[in-house]
N, C-alpha and C positions, 0 to 999 in steps of 0.2 A: 504494500500500500504506500503510495506517494504522499508526502506531506503537502506538496504544492501542486496546483493544477498546471497544465501546460502553459496557460496564459500567464500565471504567476511566475513560472520559471523564465519565460521570455522577458517579462517585465524586469525581473531581477537581473538577468543577463544584460539587458540594455542599461539598467542603472549602474551596474558595475563598470561597463564600458565608458559611460559618461563620467563616472568618478575618476577613472584612469586618465581620461582626456583632461579633466580639470587639474589633476595632480601634475601632469606633464606641462600644462600651461603655466601653473604656478612655478614649476622649476625653471622654465624659460624666463618668466618675468623676474625671477630673482637674479638672473644672470645679466647684469647691466651691459656687458659687452655684446651679448646676443641681442638684447633689445635695441641697442644702438645700431647694430648691423641690420636688423629687420627694418628699422625706421629709414635707414639709408637706402635699403633696397626698395622700399615702398616709394620713396621720393624719386628714385630712378624710373620706376614703372610709371608713376604719374607724369614724369617729364618725357616719357616716350623713349627712354634710353635702354629699355629692356627688349628682349626678343623672345619669341616662343621657344620652349624647350626643344621641340622637334627640330627646329632650324639649327640649333646648337648641336644636337645629336648628329644630324646629317653632316655638319661641318667637321665634326670630330670623327666621323666614320663609325658612329655607334648606332645609326638608325636601324640597322637590322637586329640589334639586340633589344630594342624597345618593344 
């Protein structure tokens, strides 16, 4: 006999996943260098200085691996 229904198990699994994501986010937020790098990267994207990942992969000859 199961203690939880299938729906309850699914909900619990999703809640655990969300908590793991939140913990990872908190870890990144504590890393001031990582936060600064992310902000710089976002500024580059907003300024149109970024390019699609697929384009970079092709340039590096990695397109077949993706």
